C-alpha atoms as one frame of an Amber mdcrd trajectory, in Angstrom:
protein
  22.092  37.221 140.865  22.711  34.099 138.760  23.481  34.001 135.060  20.526
  33.070 132.860  20.712  30.107 130.477  18.218  31.750 128.120  20.717  34.525
 127.441  23.826  32.354 127.830  22.614  30.176 124.946  22.313  33.149 122.591
  22.111  32.238 118.908  22.976  35.756 117.720  25.874  36.149 115.315  27.870
  39.337 114.951  26.668  41.252 111.918  24.135  38.600 110.835  20.443  38.998
 110.209  18.305  37.144 112.782  16.966  33.712 111.906  18.860  33.501 108.640
  21.638  31.235 107.456  24.830  32.441 105.822  23.100  32.065 102.417  20.046
  34.031 103.510  17.691  31.045 103.833  15.485  30.393 106.867  16.847  27.784
 109.255  14.786  24.607 109.030  16.872  21.501 109.543  19.846  22.454 111.703
  20.042  24.204 115.021  22.350  27.260 115.159  24.785  25.199 117.222  24.880
  22.421 114.637  25.635  25.136 112.111  28.553  26.303 114.269  29.947  22.778
 114.282  29.544  22.352 110.524  31.153  25.711 109.822  34.148  24.734 111.925
  34.546  21.415 110.087  34.448  23.038 106.648  36.548  26.118 107.418  40.004
  26.625 105.955  41.276  27.656 109.391  40.332  24.250 110.787  41.624  22.351
 107.765  45.058  23.944 108.082  45.428  22.526 111.574  46.334  19.266 109.853
  49.788  20.692 109.174  50.286  22.603 112.393  52.282  21.367 115.355  50.528
  19.990 118.420  53.691  19.105 120.380  56.152  17.590 117.918  56.961  19.997
 115.058  57.274  18.734 111.473  56.689  15.178 112.678  56.517  12.689 109.778
  55.032   9.865 111.837  51.345   9.923 110.896  50.405   8.282 114.211  51.475
  11.402 116.128  48.884  14.088 116.771  48.750  17.398 114.974  46.475  20.304
 115.867  43.622  18.910 113.784  43.542  15.414 115.280  43.962  16.909 118.753
  40.993  19.243 118.174  38.812  16.367 116.979  39.571  14.445 120.166  38.867
  17.490 122.338  35.504  17.843 120.587  34.718  14.205 121.380  35.306  14.753
 125.099  33.399  18.047 124.981  30.400  16.249 123.484  30.215  14.063 126.584
  30.276  17.145 128.794  27.567  18.836 126.715  25.136  15.961 127.041  25.778
  15.670 130.767  25.136  19.385 131.147  21.856  19.053 129.274  20.674  16.411
 131.742  21.859  18.473 134.718  20.019  21.597 133.574  16.893  19.567 132.851
  16.981  18.156 136.378  17.384  21.671 137.778  14.581  23.045 135.594  17.033
  25.514 134.001  17.166  24.166 130.430  15.283  26.470 128.023  12.466  24.770
 126.094  14.088  25.628 122.764  17.366  23.848 123.627  18.289  20.214 124.239
  21.359  18.262 125.301  22.481  17.882 121.685  22.516  21.653 121.193  24.830
  21.998 124.173  27.003  19.202 122.809  27.239  20.831 119.359  28.124  24.221
 120.831  30.890  22.692 122.927  32.136  20.616 119.998  32.243  23.695 117.762
  34.199  25.632 120.370  36.574  22.690 120.736  37.185  22.333 117.008  37.968
  26.052 116.842  39.965  26.412 120.053  43.341  26.215 118.263  42.556  27.874
 114.919  44.365  31.053 115.974  47.609  29.297 116.850  50.551  30.172 114.592
  52.916  27.583 113.069  55.154  25.481 115.347  52.697  25.255 118.246  53.236
  27.383 121.317  56.843  27.832 120.192  55.439  29.981 117.385  53.727  32.257
 119.897  56.903  32.571 121.943  58.939  33.215 118.799  56.710  36.145 117.829
  56.859  37.595 121.339  60.589  37.160 121.832  61.485  38.468 118.393  59.376
  41.602 118.990  60.962  42.085 122.401  64.404  42.353 120.804  63.463  43.867
 117.436  60.463  46.138 118.042  62.268  48.956 116.199  62.383  46.756 113.083
  58.606  46.315 113.080  57.053  49.428 114.610  57.788  52.886 113.156  59.683
  55.267 115.447  56.606  57.417 116.066  54.202  54.506 116.688  52.673  54.767
 120.169  49.408  52.805 120.128  49.830  50.796 123.335  46.909  48.488 122.522
  48.275  47.400 119.146  51.790  47.133 120.531  50.479  44.782 123.225  48.494
  42.747 120.675  51.705  41.949 118.790  54.319  41.883 121.532  52.318  39.340
 123.574  50.635  37.667 120.624  48.083  35.112 121.849  46.610  32.286 119.778
  43.434  32.364 121.892  42.787  35.988 120.960  43.505  35.258 117.308  41.050
  32.351 117.470  38.301  34.574 118.889  38.969  37.071 116.089  38.645  34.406
 113.397  35.546  32.815 114.917  33.658  36.061 115.525  34.260  38.426 112.599
  32.678  38.355 109.149  35.095  40.722 107.370  38.262  38.632 107.130  37.734
  37.092 103.698  37.985  33.299 103.600  39.164  33.272 107.220  35.800  34.676
 108.352  33.743  31.624 107.412  32.835  30.751 111.006  30.890  33.703 112.457
  29.884  31.580 115.457  26.851  32.130 117.643  27.542  34.172 120.747  27.094
  31.049 122.871  29.820  29.111 121.023  32.100  32.136 121.132  31.603  32.303
 124.887  32.474  28.612 125.168  35.855  29.355 123.522  36.891  32.116 125.915
  39.100  31.085 128.845  40.723  34.470 129.468  38.030  37.151 129.062  40.202
  40.257 128.973  42.317  42.247 126.497  46.056  42.401 125.841  46.493  45.550
 127.932  44.831  44.069 131.013  47.327  43.543 133.884  46.494  39.819 133.821
  47.600  39.618 130.200  50.809  41.473 130.974  51.515  39.116 133.880  50.565
  35.752 132.366  50.658  36.302 128.604  47.101  34.938 128.444  44.070  36.805
 127.087  41.245  36.291 124.586  40.571  39.695 123.026  42.819  41.806 120.815
  42.148  45.532 120.851  40.532  45.074 117.417  37.832  42.862 118.983  37.333
  44.661 122.298  34.060  46.301 121.239  32.839  43.107 119.605  33.558  41.160
 122.793  31.604  43.744 124.767  28.629  43.226 122.443  28.834  39.431 122.620
  29.297  39.129 126.367  26.872  41.938 127.095  24.030  40.171 125.298  24.728
  36.983 127.248  24.701  38.790 130.609  28.421  38.219 131.103  29.432  41.850
 131.465  29.547  43.677 134.775  30.719  47.231 134.229  33.875  46.769 132.154
  34.619  43.293 133.546  33.810  40.140 131.609  32.598  36.960 133.295  33.367
  33.475 132.020  30.674  31.561 130.172  29.837  28.307 132.037  30.502  26.270
 128.877  34.074  27.574 128.752  34.998  25.575 131.858  33.949  22.378 130.100
  35.669  23.106 126.782  38.833  23.934 128.724  38.536  20.709 130.731  38.174
  18.697 127.509  41.385  20.273 126.198  43.225  19.678 129.496  42.239  16.014
 129.505  43.235  15.363 125.912  46.609  17.010 125.762  47.730  15.668 129.139
  46.802  12.100 128.241  47.608  12.042 124.530  51.040  13.696 124.851  52.142
  10.619 126.799  50.968   8.220 124.102  52.633  10.285 121.361  55.907  10.300
 123.295  55.898   6.488 123.321  55.191   6.435 119.577  58.370   8.392 118.827
  60.489   6.700 121.520  60.773   9.614 123.934  59.092   7.596 126.706  59.061
   3.878 127.312  55.868   1.853 127.382  56.459   1.236 131.081  56.805   4.953
 131.876  53.544   5.665 130.072  51.779   2.860 131.946  52.869   4.344 135.280
  51.322   7.699 134.357  48.100   6.170 133.027  47.618   3.877 136.007  48.230
   6.832 138.307  45.551   8.860 136.500  43.086   6.026 137.135  43.433   6.685
 140.858  41.317   4.476 143.092  39.523   3.018 140.071  42.692   1.185 139.032
  42.169  -2.590 138.754  44.586  -5.444 138.250  43.364  -6.057 134.686  44.254
  -2.478 133.722  47.921  -3.447 133.989  47.563  -5.939 131.147  45.761  -3.572
 128.766  47.336  -2.221 125.620  48.226   1.470 125.783  45.390   2.673 123.479
  42.780   0.737 125.479  44.140   2.030 128.766  44.237   5.555 127.421  40.528
   5.302 126.591  39.749   4.155 130.134  41.813   7.007 131.573  39.990   9.602
 129.479  36.629   8.177 130.569  37.646   8.349 134.204  38.926  11.939 133.860
  35.647  13.015 132.271  33.915  11.769 135.432  36.461  13.553 137.650  36.198
  16.924 135.927  32.423  16.660 135.695  32.193  16.177 139.444  34.256  19.334
 139.981  31.909  21.234 137.658  28.801  19.993 139.476  30.301  20.645 142.920
  31.143  24.212 141.872  28.033  24.828 139.778  26.599  27.473 142.095  29.784
  29.544 141.889  29.988  29.072 138.117  26.371  30.031 137.415  26.780  33.049
 139.697  29.552  34.260 137.374  32.041  34.259 140.236  34.530  31.626 139.062
  37.616  32.394 136.976  39.922  29.454 137.734  39.794  26.335 135.592  38.394
  23.084 136.973  41.878  21.609 137.523  42.241  23.885 140.517  39.739  21.780
 142.490  40.915  18.297 141.606  41.528  15.989 144.564  45.112  16.100 145.911
  45.834  12.692 144.383  44.529  13.614 140.931  46.274  16.974 141.079  49.563
  15.221 141.903  49.122  12.833 138.955  48.397  15.728 136.608  51.461  17.529
 137.951  53.565  14.405 137.399  52.454  14.182 133.767  53.172  17.876 133.288
  56.633  17.426 134.787  57.351  14.543 132.394  56.173  16.657 129.473  58.414
  19.516 130.543  61.554  17.552 131.339  61.477  14.773 128.720  58.994  15.442
 125.914  59.247  19.209 125.428  63.048  19.084 125.577  63.568  16.412 122.895
  66.482  17.425 120.667  64.598  17.520 117.372  61.771  19.552 118.883  64.236
  22.043 120.382  66.075  22.454 117.074  62.857  23.216 115.180  61.719  25.660
 117.869  65.020  27.546 117.644  64.562  27.730 113.903  61.008  29.006 114.342
  62.403  32.157 115.960  64.271  32.982 112.773  61.341  32.028 110.550  58.717
  34.078 112.392  61.036  37.030 112.890  61.960  37.155 109.208  58.298  37.194
 108.145  57.299  39.783 110.738  60.115  42.095 109.725  59.457  41.783 105.999
  55.698  42.319 106.210  56.049  45.111 108.765  58.416  47.072 106.547  56.437
  46.356 103.380  53.068  47.433 104.797  54.635  50.534 106.334  56.041  51.485
 102.929  52.622  50.903 101.352  50.846  52.962 104.004  53.215  55.842 103.335
  52.935  55.838  99.544  49.317  54.571  99.379  50.156  53.336  95.884  51.430
  49.819  95.251  53.416  50.894  92.185  55.349  53.408  94.293  56.445  50.784
  96.817  60.021  49.437  96.397  60.216  46.283  94.286  61.267  43.961  97.128
  58.477  45.287  99.366  55.987  44.587  96.567  57.223  41.022  96.349  56.927
  40.570 100.106  53.361  41.864 100.042  52.500  39.454  97.217  53.644  36.506
  99.348  50.890  37.278 101.837  47.995  38.827  99.907  46.474  39.052  96.445
  47.154  42.115  94.342  43.474  43.089  94.516  43.542  42.973  98.323  46.733
  45.044  98.462  45.418  47.620  95.990  42.026  47.897  97.682  43.692  48.579
 101.045  46.667  50.661  99.927  45.104  53.710 101.585  45.042  52.080 105.015
  47.412  53.326 107.747  50.109  51.025 109.117  48.078  50.563 112.316  45.330
  48.925 110.231  47.776  46.483 108.633  49.006  45.057 111.940  46.138  42.617
 112.347  46.101  41.436 108.725  49.789  40.630 109.261  48.888  38.555 112.329
  45.996  36.964 110.409  48.404  35.844 107.708  51.076  34.613 110.088  48.631
  32.627 112.214  47.043  31.076 109.113  50.310  29.531 107.901  51.023  25.853
 108.340  54.459  24.815 109.586  55.779  23.982 106.118  54.241  27.102 104.565
  55.958  29.305 107.146  59.335  27.801 106.263  58.599  28.242 102.551  57.641
  31.917 102.977  60.668  32.577 105.185  62.981  31.004 102.618  61.432  33.076
  99.847  62.013  36.270 101.805  65.582  35.161 102.453  66.179  34.545  98.750
  65.971  30.726  98.705  63.351  28.245  97.494
């Protein structure tokens, strides 16, 4: 039985009244998916991406991408996919009357703008720093008698994708909860529809749902018809948002590397011309890098779209899990692999990047340890004034006094996710500042 686009394009929001905006006014001028996009643009979580690492940490060259500029470019590619999908569904007679190609584009753009909002400082190095520090210092974060395997997994294999789903779905996270996306846009964000204790998460380190959002995910995916027993199915839009991300970071990383002299112009041209495949023409060789990059992205949109269309029956049946890259032609797959190899061997190993990533281990570990000990002390005393002075100061670095006082009665298990919320919300420079404060330096 195929998935149903009427349910897949659900405009429900977790905890929201039907047909009402965030301010309680009837919707008149914007579709729910336009609202998703606008909420992403105006959210603090999105704004902070401007000072979060994409590939090159603490890079002062304004021409080099950060998480915010990367997300904007992913949204641009996703818009193209959304409009193509609208036309495809119209041709197939599967597009609901209440939805048009622009709605699909806005939903995909919203998911793209939000796809990195859960990432901690220092890019993926920040994720690895949290995981590796916990692997060696779990006794300095978790109390001796702490045995909640779900929460332990949430922290020990911390995943930015799961943190992003948490921020985009919940309405009870203070200023971080501004998004409260429609179920459709949430589904478009989810590439790994399982929890941190799933064997796939343990094996790959990839998942989209913390234990704190497991029930919420069940509600969201259940309403969209993407739940079979206890197993989640991927939303069809998620393959396109993932493809937009794959295209952008593969192509743009090369251009950034030239900007900071980690690759030569000639090396970049070889990669770009290779990604053009059989569509390469003689005049492409005389193009400037930005112009050629634009042509490459346009060609890759066509390539990934063809894979989506060719595999549409499997996708709409809810049977596909693998991303679209898996079915690229051998030539395109080889070119993608070549770019990835260059990223791994030349770009990701640049000396300055490596030095910052090593430092991120100390920064993230110091903050985790301090907040873990401070919240444990608070959970034991349940009175801020009874907490040791240094622990009080550590708590005040992360939260307001009102927030701390209002939640002083909460057990340590409750505080784990607010700690992750705070850590993931920090920009690169803010993380260093907080770490230095904990260490006694400003």
